C-alpha positions as CSV (number, residue, x, y, z in Angstrom):
1,Q,4.2,13.1,-14.3
2,V,2.0,11.2,-12.0
3,Q,2.4,11.7,-8.3
4,L,1.3,9.2,-5.6
5,V,0.7,10.5,-2.1
6,E,0.2,8.2,0.8
7,S,-1.6,9.1,4.0
8,G,-3.1,7.4,7.0
9,G,-0.1,6.2,8.8
10,G,0.5,6.6,12.4
11,L,1.0,5.0,15.8
12,V,-1.3,2.2,16.8
13,Q,-1.3,-0.5,19.5
14,P,-1.1,-4.2,18.7
15,G,-4.4,-5.5,17.6
16,G,-5.5,-2.1,16.3
17,S,-6.5,-1.0,12.8
18,L,-5.3,1.5,10.3
19,R,-6.4,2.5,6.8
20,L,-3.8,3.8,4.4
21,S,-4.7,5.8,1.3
22,C,-2.7,6.5,-1.8
23,A,-4.1,9.1,-4.2
24,A,-2.8,9.6,-7.7
25,S,-2.6,13.1,-9.1
26,R,-4.5,11.9,-12.1
27,S,-5.8,8.7,-13.8
28,I,-3.0,6.6,-15.1
29,V,-3.5,5.4,-18.6
30,G,-2.4,1.8,-19.2
31,L,-2.3,1.0,-15.5
32,T,-1.5,-2.7,-14.9
33,S,-0.8,-2.9,-11.2
34,L,-1.4,-1.1,-7.9
35,G,0.4,-2.2,-4.8
36,W,1.5,-1.5,-1.3
37,Y,5.0,-2.3,-0.2
38,R,6.8,-1.8,3.1
39,Q,10.3,-1.5,4.3
40,V,12.1,-1.6,7.6
41,L,15.5,0.0,8.0
42,G,18.1,-2.7,7.1
43,N,15.5,-4.9,5.4
44,Q,14.5,-5.4,1.8
45,R,11.4,-3.6,0.6
46,E,8.6,-6.2,0.4
47,L,5.3,-6.5,-1.4
48,V,2.4,-6.4,1.1
49,A,-0.6,-6.4,-1.3
50,E,-1.3,-5.7,-4.9
51,V,-4.2,-5.6,-7.3
52,V,-3.3,-6.4,-10.9
53,S,-5.0,-6.7,-14.3
54,G,-8.2,-8.6,-14.0
55,M,-8.6,-7.3,-10.4
56,R,-6.7,-10.2,-9.0
57,T,-5.2,-9.5,-5.6
58,N,-2.1,-10.9,-4.0
59,Y,-1.0,-10.7,-0.4
60,A,2.1,-11.4,1.5
61,D,1.7,-14.5,3.6
62,S,2.3,-12.5,6.7
63,V,-0.7,-10.2,6.2
64,K,-3.2,-12.6,4.7
65,G,-6.5,-12.5,6.5
66,R,-5.6,-9.2,8.2
67,F,-5.0,-6.7,5.3
68,T,-7.3,-5.8,2.4
69,I,-6.4,-3.8,-0.6
70,S,-9.1,-2.0,-2.5
71,R,-9.5,0.7,-5.2
72,D,-11.8,3.7,-5.8
73,I,-11.3,4.2,-9.5
74,A,-13.3,7.4,-9.6
75,K,-11.0,9.0,-7.0
76,N,-7.7,7.5,-8.4
77,T,-7.1,6.1,-5.0
78,V,-6.0,2.8,-3.6
79,Y,-6.4,1.8,0.0
80,L,-4.9,-0.7,2.4
81,Q,-7.1,-1.6,5.3
82,M,-4.9,-3.1,8.1
83,N,-6.5,-5.0,10.9
84,N,-5.2,-6.8,13.9
85,L,-1.9,-5.0,13.5
86,K,1.2,-6.7,15.0
87,L,4.6,-5.3,16.1
88,E,6.2,-6.7,13.0
89,D,4.0,-4.6,10.8
90,T,5.9,-1.6,11.8
91,A,7.5,-0.1,8.6
92,V,7.3,2.6,6.1
93,Y,4.6,1.8,3.7
94,Y,4.8,2.8,0.0
95,C,2.3,2.6,-2.7
96,R,3.3,1.8,-6.3
97,A,1.6,2.0,-9.6
98,I,2.9,0.2,-12.7
99,A,1.8,1.1,-16.2
100,R,2.5,0.1,-19.7
101,D,5.6,1.5,-21.5
102,I,7.8,0.7,-18.5
103,R,6.2,3.4,-16.3
104,D,6.7,2.9,-12.6
105,Y,5.5,5.3,-9.9
106,W,6.2,5.3,-6.2
107,G,4.8,7.3,-3.4
108,Q,6.9,9.0,-0.7
109,G,5.9,6.6,2.0
110,T,4.0,6.8,5.2
111,Q,5.2,5.5,8.6
112,V,3.2,2.9,10.4
113,T,4.3,2.1,14.0
114,V,2.8,-0.6,16.0
115,S,3.7,-0.4,19.7
116,S,2.3,-1.1,23.0
């Protein structure tokens, strides 16, 4: 099985920056998508950013211009650079990998708290 481990969460002030990392235990054959999702208690889990086949990236409207998703293929790692953080960015952030043959992997989540 593939394990995804997120790191880099923490407490930051509004306007601050944070970089999340998600490392896979091994290379995923047939990978089609890597993404970051977030969830607040009582809310639906939402897509924040993803990179899909062809290296196309997609971002939630709420984070466009502030967040950047990137990959380091050699390290089996995907990153989420978060700048100009806002109070509403507070959530548990999860990484997700989707691969062929209906394989779907989720990390355990990392807490991001934006507070003044």
